[in-house]
Kinemage of the C-alpha trace (Angstrom):
@kinemage 1
@onewidth
@group {chain A} dominant
@subgroup {mainchain}
@vectorlist {calphas} color= white
{ca met a 1} P 17.459 -74.433 8.118
{ca pro a 2} L 20.608 -72.489 7.749
{ca gln a 3} L 18.970 -69.067 8.025
{ca ile a 4} L 17.597 -69.824 11.451
{ca glu a 5} L 21.023 -71.036 12.624
{ca gln a 6} L 22.568 -67.761 11.454
{ca ile a 7} L 20.085 -65.700 13.411
{ca ala a 8} L 21.548 -66.779 16.711
{ca ala a 9} L 25.126 -65.915 15.595
{ca thr a 10} L 24.282 -62.590 14.010
{ca leu a 11} L 21.620 -61.560 16.492
{ca ser a 12} L 24.029 -61.123 19.390
{ca ser a 13} L 26.418 -59.154 17.170
{ca gln a 14} L 23.594 -56.919 15.876
{ca val a 15} L 22.231 -56.342 19.395
{ca phe a 16} L 25.753 -55.433 20.567
{ca trp a 17} L 26.253 -52.869 17.784
{ca leu a 18} L 22.752 -51.585 18.260
{ca leu a 19} L 23.450 -50.935 21.931
{ca val a 20} L 26.807 -49.313 21.078
{ca phe a 21} L 25.192 -47.059 18.430
{ca phe a 22} L 22.302 -46.035 20.691
{ca gly a 23} L 24.678 -45.529 23.602
{ca leu a 24} L 26.855 -43.187 21.511
{ca thr a 25} L 23.775 -41.430 20.200
{ca phe a 26} L 22.529 -41.014 23.772
{ca val a 27} L 25.863 -39.631 24.905
{ca phe a 28} L 26.147 -37.292 21.896
{ca val a 29} L 22.514 -36.135 21.871
{ca gly a 30} L 21.513 -36.566 25.523
{ca leu a 31} L 24.636 -35.202 27.127
{ca gly a 32} L 25.856 -32.837 24.418
{ca met a 33} L 22.931 -31.350 22.563
{ca val a 34} L 20.013 -31.563 25.012
{ca pro a 35} L 21.657 -29.363 27.677
{ca lys a 36} L 22.449 -26.744 25.002
{ca ile a 37} L 18.865 -26.883 23.724
{ca leu a 38} L 17.483 -26.685 27.273
{ca gly a 39} L 19.830 -23.766 27.996
{ca thr a 40} L 18.609 -21.988 24.870
{ca val a 41} L 14.972 -22.642 25.809
{ca glu a 42} L 15.621 -21.455 29.378
{ca met a 43} L 17.353 -18.311 28.076
{ca arg a 44} L 14.459 -17.678 25.698
{ca asp a 45} L 11.933 -18.148 28.514
{ca gln a 46} L 13.916 -15.711 30.687
{ca gln a 47} L 14.080 -13.191 27.851
{ca ile a 48} L 10.332 -13.466 27.259
{ca ala a 49} L 9.669 -13.113 30.995
{ca gly a 50} L 11.983 -10.077 31.093
{ca asp a 51} L 10.266 -8.550 28.079
{ca leu a 52} L 6.859 -9.142 29.656
{ca ala a 53} L 8.049 -7.602 32.929
{ca ala a 54} L 9.461 -4.595 31.049
{ca ala a 55} L 6.204 -4.246 29.119
{ca gln a 56} L 4.206 -4.426 32.358
{ca ala a 57} L 6.499 -1.848 33.963
{ca ala a 58} L 6.077 0.420 30.927
{ca arg a 59} L 2.313 -0.037 31.087
{ca asp a 60} L 2.301 0.766 34.814
{ca ala a 61} L 4.456 3.855 34.191
{ca ala a 62} L 2.150 4.936 31.370
{ca asp a 63} L -0.910 4.392 33.588
{ca ser a 64} L 0.620 6.409 36.421
{ca glu a 65} L 1.651 9.140 33.964
{ca glu a 66} L -1.866 9.177 32.524
{ca glu a 67} L -3.343 9.405 36.031
{ca ala a 68} L -1.006 12.292 36.867
{ca trp a 69} L -1.970 13.980 33.587
{ca arg a 70} L -5.660 13.510 34.346
{ca lys a 71} L -5.184 15.033 37.808
{ca arg a 72} L -3.322 18.000 36.308
{ca glu a 73} L -5.990 18.358 33.623
{ca asn a 74} L -8.784 18.270 36.214
{ca ala a 75} L -6.928 20.814 38.361
{ca asn a 76} L -6.451 23.036 35.308
{ca arg a 77} L -10.151 22.688 34.457
{ca ala a 78} L -11.114 23.592 38.010
{ca ala a 79} L -8.784 26.604 37.915
{ca ala a 80} L -10.248 27.652 34.571
{ca gln a 81} L -13.764 27.297 35.949
{ca gly a 82} L -12.709 29.457 38.900
{ca val a 83} L -11.308 32.112 36.584
{ca ile a 84} L -14.475 31.966 34.484
{ca gly a 85} L -16.604 32.277 37.631
{ca glu a 86} L -14.574 35.267 38.809
{ca ala a 87} L -14.832 36.862 35.377
{ca lys a 88} L -18.582 36.293 35.370
{ca ala a 89} L -18.878 37.818 38.831
{ca val a 90} L -16.803 40.834 37.811
{ca ala a 91} L -18.819 41.193 34.605
{ca ala a 92} L -22.088 40.882 36.535
{ca thr a 93} L -20.942 43.500 39.040
{ca thr a 94} L -19.786 45.806 36.278
{ca ser a 95} L -23.010 45.267 34.343
{ca ala a 96} L -25.092 45.865 37.462
{ca ser a 97} L -23.260 49.105 38.221
{ca lys a 98} L -23.578 50.269 34.610
{ca leu a 99} L -27.260 49.312 34.599
{ca ala a 100} L -27.802 51.146 37.889
{ca glu a 101} L -26.019 54.211 36.495
{ca ala a 102} L -28.064 54.078 33.291
{ca gln a 103} L -31.252 53.539 35.299
{ca gly a 104} L -30.369 56.583 37.426
{ca arg a 105} L -29.858 58.678 34.307
{ca leu a 106} L -33.125 57.400 32.842
{ca asp a 107} L -34.978 58.085 36.096
{ca ala a 108} L -33.591 61.642 36.163
{ca arg a 109} L -34.622 62.180 32.549
{ca leu a 110} L -38.032 60.700 33.319
{ca val a 111} L -38.524 63.095 36.235
{ca glu a 112} L -37.454 65.988 34.007
{ca ala a 113} L -39.799 64.806 31.253
{ca glu a 114} L -42.689 64.400 33.695
{ca ala a 115} L -42.047 67.886 35.061
{ca ala a 116} L -41.956 69.284 31.511
{ca ile a 117} L -45.168 67.449 30.687
{ca ala a 118} L -46.831 68.751 33.844
{ca thr a 119} L -45.709 72.294 32.997
{ca ala a 120} L -46.886 71.936 29.414
{ca arg a 121} L -50.176 70.499 30.624
{ca ala a 122} L -50.676 73.327 33.095
{ca asn a 123} L -49.854 75.865 30.383
{ca ala a 124} L -52.192 74.124 27.951
{ca met a 125} L -54.964 74.019 30.543
{ca ala a 126} L -54.454 77.721 31.259
{ca glu a 127} L -54.638 78.491 27.561
{ca ile a 128} L -57.692 76.265 27.157
{ca glu a 129} L -59.362 78.026 30.091
{ca ala a 130} L -58.495 81.424 28.612
{ca val a 131} L -59.804 80.430 25.183
{ca ala a 132} L -62.892 78.826 26.744
{ca ala a 133} L -63.530 81.982 28.822
{ca asp a 134} L -63.186 84.191 25.727
{ca ala a 135} L -65.430 81.833 23.743
{ca thr a 136} L -67.981 81.808 26.569
{ca arg a 137} L -68.056 85.622 26.716
{ca asp a 138} L -68.491 85.820 22.926
{ca ile a 139} L -71.236 83.152 22.892
{ca val a 140} L -73.127 84.798 25.780
{ca ala a 141} L -72.770 88.221 24.114
{ca arg a 142} L -74.125 86.905 20.794
{ca val a 143} L -76.844 84.667 22.196
{ca ala a 144} L -78.043 86.684 25.216
{ca gly a 145} L -76.681 90.074 24.210
{ca val a 146} L -75.182 90.501 27.699
{ca glu a 147} L -71.571 91.440 28.402
{ca val a 148} L -69.955 89.084 30.933
{ca glu a 149} L -66.993 90.173 33.006
{ca pro a 150} L -63.778 88.311 32.078
{ca ala a 151} L -63.240 87.225 35.707
{ca ala a 152} L -66.762 85.793 35.925
{ca ala a 153} L -66.341 83.917 32.652
{ca glu a 154} L -63.000 82.470 33.809
{ca ala a 155} L -64.548 81.401 37.163
{ca ala a 156} L -67.445 79.675 35.380
{ca val a 157} L -65.065 77.851 33.006
{ca lys a 158} L -62.837 76.731 35.916
{ca glu a 159} L -65.854 75.405 37.806
{ca val a 160} L -67.102 73.439 34.786
{ca met a 161} L -63.607 72.040 34.041
{ca ala a 162} L -63.105 71.051 37.694
{ca his a 163} L -66.290 68.914 37.603
{ca gly a 164} L -65.819 67.586 34.126
């Protein structure tokens, strides 16, 4: 068969050119393009790592800034609470002094009012005794027809009112 005889002659030539083509392809791709691609990949990996490091550094800076802000905020809150406490203490002291002053005025007015009431009561009792003594004298004069001395009538009324 002539085709089988040709295989041996053309096979070695085809294998030779196949090796030459793949050799050139290896040299062109393997030695020319692959290092450039690997360099680009390496550069990209370095850029990503740098970006991640920068992001982590920014996050750390933000966290430390937030912590510092929180400390300042807590210190400001504590200072404000101190000011509020002082204001409350001052207000309580002022209120207590004003209340004590007002209570003193009220107590003085109460003493004056009690004294006025006692005076009015004593005057009223004296008038009641005088009216009762006059009424007693008139009643005794009408009922018994006897004149009673004003001093005796007043003494009798005082005695009755003292027991009653």
